N, C-alpha and C positions, 0 to 999 in steps of 0.2 A: 504494500500500500504506500502510495506517495506521501511523503512527509511535507507538510506545508507550514511555514511560519507566516502569520498574518501581521503585516506592518500596522502598528497602531500607536496610540499615545502611551502605551505601557513602556516602561523603561527597557531599553535595549542594553543587556548586560554582556560582559566579556564571556561569561559562561554560555550564554545563549548564542552569541556569535560563534564560539568554538563548536558548539553542537551543530549549528546551521551549516558550517563549513565542513566539518568532519563527517557528518551523517547525510550530506547531500540534500538538505532541505530545499524546497522551492519556496519562492516568495509570492504573496498575494496581498493586495490592499484590503484592510478591513473596511466595512461600510463607513465607519467613523472617519477613517482617513480619506476615503473617496469623497465624502460629503465636505470635508474641510478643504480639500483641493479644489473642488468644483465651486464652492462658495467663494473662495478667494479669487478665482479666475473670473467669475461672473461679476464680482465687485469691481475688479480692475477694468474689465471691459466697459462696464457702466460708467466708471469714473472717467475713462479715456474718451468716451463719446461726448462728454460735456466739459472736459477739463481744458481750460485755456492756459493755465499757469504751467511752467516747466516742472517736470518731475524727473529727477536725475536718473539717467539710464533707461528711462521709459520713453520719453520724448525729447531726450537730449543726447549728446555724445557722451563719451566715457572719459574718465580720468581728467586730464587737463583740457579735454574738449567738452567739459560739462556745460559750457555756456553756448554751445551750438544747438539750435532748435532743429528738430526733425519733424517733417510733415507726417500726418496720420497715414498717408499712403505708403510711407517708407519705413514704418515701425517694424514690420517683419524683416525687411532687408537689413535694417540696422542690427537686429539680433543675429541673423545669419552671418553678416560681415564680422560681427564681434567674435563668433566662434572660429571662423576661418582665420582671422588676423591674429588671434591670440595663441594659435597652435604653433608655437615656436620652440618646442622642446628639442633637446639634443642629448647626446650621451647614450649610455646603455639603456635598453628596455628595463623597466622596473619589473620585479617578479610578478608573475601572473596571480599568485595568491593575494598579493597586495592590491592588484587591480580589482579583483573580485570584492574585496572588503571595501574599496573605494565606492564601487557601484552600490553596495548595500547601504553604506553610510549616506550617500547622496539621496537615495530613495527615502531613507528615514527622515532626513532633514527637510526634504520637500513635502513630506506627508503631513506636516503640522498645519498647513494652510496659511502660511505667512509669506509665500514666495511668488504666488501669482502664475504658476505654471499650469499648462493644460493637463488634464487627466491622462490624455494619450501620451504625453511626453514621459510621465512617470511610468506608465505601463510599458513603454518601450524599454526603459531602463530595467524594468522587471523581466522583460523578455530576454534582455542581454544576460542578466544574472541566471535565470532559469535554464538557459540554453548553453551556458558556459561560453558565451561570446565575449571575449575579453579584449577590449581595445588596446592597441599598442601605445604605451605611454612612456615617455623618456624621463631619465633621471634628473636632468637639469632644466631649469626654466622658471621655477617659482621663487619669489621673494618671501612668500609666506606672510603676506600682508593684505593685499587686495584680494584675498583668497588665494588659492593655488591655481591661478589663472591658466597658465600654460598647460599643466598636466590635465586639468579638468576640460580644457578645450580639446585636447587629444582624446579624452574619454568620450566626448560628445560628438566629435566629427562623424563617426559612423552613423549616427542617428539621422544625419542629413546627407548620407551617401558619400562621405569623404573619409580621409584617414585610412587606417588599417586596423584589422582585428586578428586575433588568434582564435581559430575555431576548428575543432576536430582535427588538430594537428597540422592545420594549414594556416598560412598567412594570407588573408584576403583583403582586397581593397574594400572600402565602405560601399562602393557602387556594386561590386560583385556580391557582397553580403546581402544587400537588399534584393538582388535578383535571386540569389540562392534561397532566401527565406520567403520570397514573394511578398515583400513588405513595401509599402510606400514610404518615401522620405518624410520625416516629421517636418511640417511647416511651422516654424517657430513664430509665435506671436509676441506682442510687446512684452518686454521685461524678461522673457524666457531665457535668452542667451545669458543675460546677467545672472539670473537665478542659478543657472547650471554652472557657470564659471566662478562666480563669487562663492567662496566656501572653503573650508579647511579640510576637505576630505582626503587630499594627498597626505598631509601631515598626520591626520587622524588615523588613516588606514595603516600607515607605518607604525603609529603608536599602539594601535590595537594588536597588530602582529607581534610587536616587540614585547608588549606586556604579557601576552599569552606565552611567548617563548621564554622570557626572563623569569617568570614564576617557576617554570620547570628548572631552568638553569640555577636558580637560587637554591632549590631543593637539592639538586645534584651537587652543588658546591658544598653543602653540608655533608652529604653522604660521602663524597670523595675525600673531603678533609678528614672525616672519621676513619676512612681506610688508611690514609696517610698517618694519622695519629697512632693507630694501632701498629702500623709497620715501624714507626719511629719509637715504639715503646713509650708512648706519652702517658701523661697523668690525667686523672678524671677530675681532680679538685677544681681546676679553673671553670668547670661547668656546674658547680654547686649553685643551687637556686638562690641561696641567701646573698651571694656575691652580687647577683644581677638585680635582685629586688631593691637593693640600696642605691642603685644608680637609676632605676626607673625606666630606661629606654625599652620600649616594647619589642623592637626587633632583636635587641640583645637578649632579653628574657626568653623570647620565643626560640632563638637559635640555641641557647644553652639547654632549654628543655628538649629540643629536637636531638641535640648531641647525646643527652642522657638516654633518650629513647633508642637511638641508633646503637649505643654501646651496651645496652642492657643485656646481661647474660654473657658478656665477653670474658674469657679466661685471660686474655692479654691485658685488658685494662685493669683487671683486679689483682694481677700478680704484683709482688713487692717491687719497688723501683729503687735503683741506686741513685739516680739524679733527683735533685730537689725541684728544679724548674725546667720548663720547656721553652724553646725560643718563642718569640712573639707570634710567629706565623701559625703556631699551634695553640699557645696559651690564650691568644686574643681573638680566636675564631668568633666567639659570641659578639665581641665589640665591633669587629670589622664586618663580618657577614651581617650582623644585626643592623648596623648603620645603613648598609645597602638595602636591606629589607625595608627599613623605614622610608628611604627615598623611593623605592619601587611603589610602596603604598601611596605616597604623595602623588607620584606620576599617574597611578591608576585612578586616583580621585579626580585629577584634572581631566583625563581623557574620558572618564565615565560621564562627566558633565558635558564634554564637547560632543560626544557621539549621540547625545540626546538633545541637541540644540539646533536652533535655526542660525545659520552663519552666512547667509547671503545678504545682499543689499540691493535696493532699499528693502526694508521690512514692512510688510503690509498687515494692517490690523482692521479687517472689515467691520467688526463690531464697533470700533471707535472712529471709523471713517478717517483713518490715518495712513499715510504712506510716508515713512520716515527714512531719510538717508542718514546712515550712521556708520559704525565700524565693526560690526560683529565678525567680519571676515578677517580681522587682524589676528595673526597667529601667536601673539606674545605669550599667552598662557602656555601654549603647547611648546613654543621654542624654549622657554625657561625649563619646562619639565623634561624635554628631550635632552637638554644639556645636562640636567641633573641625572637622568637615567644613564647617559654615557659615562659619567664619573662613577656612578654606583656600580655599573658593570665592569668598568676598567679596574676598580679596586678589588672586586671579586677575583679577577684574573691576576692582578698583581700579587696578592697574598697566596694564591694558588701556586704560582711559579716559585715563590719563596719556599713553600713546603717541598716542591719537587727538588729544589736545590739542596735542601737539608738532607733529603733521603740519599743523596749521592756522595755524601762526605765521608763515608766509612765510619760512622759513629753508631753506638748502641747495638753492636753486634751485626751491623749491616756491612757487606763488603763494599769497597770503593766502586762507584758506578754500577753497583747492583749486579755484578757478575762474579761467579765463583773463581775465575782465573783472570783478574785484571792485569793489564800489561799486554799480554797477548791479545786480550779482548778489550775494546774501548767501552763496551757495554752501553749504558744509558747516558753517556756523556753528552751526546749531541741532541737528543730530544729536549734536554733542558735549554740548549742554545736556541732551538726552534721556539720554545715557549717564551724565552727572554726576548726574542725578536718580535714576537706577536704582542707581548706586553708593552714593549716600547712603542709599537705602532698604535696600540690603543691609547697610550698616553698622548700621543700626537693628535689622535682623532678626538680626544676629550677636551681640546681647546674649545671654549664655548662659541657656538655660532651666533647666539642671541645678543652678544655684545657688539655685533657689527650691524651697520645699516648703511645702505647706499640709496641716495635720493633717486626717484624715478618719476616719470610722467610729468616732466617740466615743473617739478616741485610740489605738485598736488599730493603725491605719495612720498612725503619727505621723511617718513620713518617707517622702516619695514622690519619684520621680525627675524628673517632668515631661518625660520623654523623648518623649511623644507630641506635646507642643507643640514640642519640638526637631525632631521629624520633619517636622511640617507646615510649619514656617518654613524648614527646610532645603530643602524642595521649592520654596518660593518663591524662595530664593536661587539655586538651580540654574536655574530658569526665567529669572531676571534675568541671571545670568551669560551664558547663551546669547544674550540680547538685546544685552548689552554687547559681547560678542565679534563679533556680527553687525555692530554699528555700527563697530567697529574695522576689520573687513574691508571694509565699505562705503567707509570713508575711505581705507584703505590701498591698495585696488585703484584708486581714483581718483587718489591721489597718485603711484602707480607709473607712471601714464601720462605724467606730466610728466618722468620720467627716461628716456623713450624717446629714441632707438632702442635704447639698451642693454637687455640682457635679464637676467632673473633666472635662477635655476637651472631645469633641466628639470622638477623636481618642482613648484616653485612656479608656473611658467608653465602647467603642465597644470591645477593646482588653480584658477588664476585663469581659465583658458579655460573651465572648467566653470562657474565662478561667473558669467562673462559671458553664459552662456546664459540666466540669470535676471535679471541686473541690468546695465544698460548704463552706459557712461561718460556723465557728465552735463556737457553743454556750457554750458547756461544754466539759470537757476532753474526748478524744477518742484516739484510736490508730491513729498515724499520718504518719507512714511509707508509707501507701498506698496513702495518699494524696501527699506526696513528690514524689512518683513514678509517679502519674498522672500529677503532675506539670512538671516533666521532659518530660513526653510524650507530654504534650501540647506544650512545647517549640520546640520539634522536629517536630511537625506536623503543627504548625501555619504558615500561609503564610503572609509575611509582605509586606506592600505597603508603602514604605517610599521614599521620594525624595532623590536622590543620590547626589545632589549638595548642 
């Protein structure tokens, strides 16, 4: 039976988006949403039939051309020209998963009845989503301020028979798509092009994708750090609840609680220790991982607000007889959050690499570079180099995008968020974090074998047993790039069952 999600005024949550994407839900508009869209469009049509005064973007030009009046006969051409002229993206194609989230978020935003679009326009976007018709959108072009103008223009070009899409493994022109689907081109009415292009759905789609990914990476960081702690013969005391309760930070408290859960029933953690303290990369796992968790929660709060918001301009309020030109398209909240997320992810990677480094030093019963015969064998020397290079790259990528602004549109758009650049580099940081954690697991699993026959906790032993189905213990030197790739693959595929409280 086909699964359908009805677009409505109910809050769109990250969990719901995840289910829609993973389980292949189709979209449909609720009656509530249909009525809101139609009501707003009818209001605008009636308004324009009697309106003499200029309304920005509806019967005027755009940006610095706001003072140029447009005749009623040309209002549709104005919107079509807007979509065509703003499709100026360049660079690599963005991932198709993110394109699909963009379409979903644009539908949600238009459904509230404050944008003035035709019902048929929203329904065509739903057709795109339901048929996996994914417009080709490029990485660069948005300043993240007047909305994600260029990316959204590329998203909408195929609706008017232009641009390109990915469909059923083919790359089709917008014109060929319409022929293939036996569809008519959407004839845009007044304000529609602006409603489609003004909005934060490029930044927001990246944010949603990243939040879903980083929640899992944060859990994996805890699990993998516990593996490394066991391999390093670390101590349990730094995770005692009383230590964290007196500092109050929720992420820190939660991380310590999770570490205690992960280590419960371990022979290794409970055996007597010779050393009194562990290095910070082990002892301060709750403080460092926890701070990143708190940042991730803040970022989630910001994006949860944004994906349930109206972010185009002007904003139409039929019940109040108001059409207001303002700035809900400005991406500043998202830009700041994305920069915060970059730093939070980079720090999870930074401390992970330090644990990898500690495992190689020939301390606490571990052989240098984690091989039984070092010298003849270089062992795990170079995976740490690889992790270090990626950590350095993440530090570079974590330079904030939001502190920059470049004036555009002849000074009309004199402050921009650069949130789109923040989004694309945050994507790279997340991919890199996954690689760094995979390398720590690669090292930690190897190191733990030298602590045998003592066992870790049931949870960690099960986790490691599953990992060993992909990556074997290394006795003598071999090529390792394929093991690193399989470690990344394992992290992407593994299903985690952790308590959330």
